[in-house]
N, C-alpha and C positions, 0 to 999 in steps of 0.2 A: 504494500500500500504506500503510495506516495503522499507524504504529508507536505502541505504548502510552506510551512515555516515553523520555527520555534522561537519562543521569547528569549531574549538575551538581556540581562541586566548588567550594564557596565560596572556599577558599584559592587555587585557581588563578585564579578570577575577580579576587580582590583583588590578586594579585601580578603579573598580566599588565601589564608596563610600557607597552606600546603602548596598551592599553585604558585605563589610568590617565591617559594624556595626553589622552584624549577628554573632552568635556564630559559632565556627568551626563545630559543629554538624549540624546546620541549613544550613551552606554552603555546606556540604556534601549532605544533603537532596535536596538542590537546583539542584545539578548535577543529582540526580535520577529523579527529576521532569522534568528537561530538556529532559531526555531520554524518559519519558512518552509523553511529548509534541511533541518530534520528531517522535514518532510512531503513533501519533493520525491521524485520517482520515482528520480532518480539521487542517492542519499543524500548530503547535504551539499553538493550542487552545483545551482545553477540557471544556465541559460544564457539569461538574459533581459537586456534593456536595464535600466539603472538605474531608469528611469521605471517599468517594470513591477514590479521588485523593491520600489521605494518604495511603490507602490500595494498590493502584497500584504502588506507589513509595516506598512502604515498610517503610513508615515514620510515625511519630506521628503527630497528628493534632496540637499539641503545636508548633512543628517546622514549620509547614505550616503557622500557625498564626504569628509566629515570622517573617517569610519571607514576609507575607502580611503587617505587621505593619511597616516593614522597606522599604516597597514599591519595593520589589524585585518581589514578586508574585502579579500580578494584578488580580483584580476581587475577587470573593469569595462568600461565603454564605452571605445571607442578615442577618443583625443583628449580 
């Protein structure tokens, strides 16, 4: 299902302490990941390996791991 848009609150983006700890590049990747999550069949959730999520978001696995380490991206590959 294609959804037309999602609400974005700049103040929330700027005050998220975990996101602020990430590099500028990882914060940009997070926006791409949010777009993938927005388009997923199970809204806000993808049950894919990090490699597939990285490919779909046009991101590196290293940036996804950074987001996971900072507790921005929840879940992830075992190990």
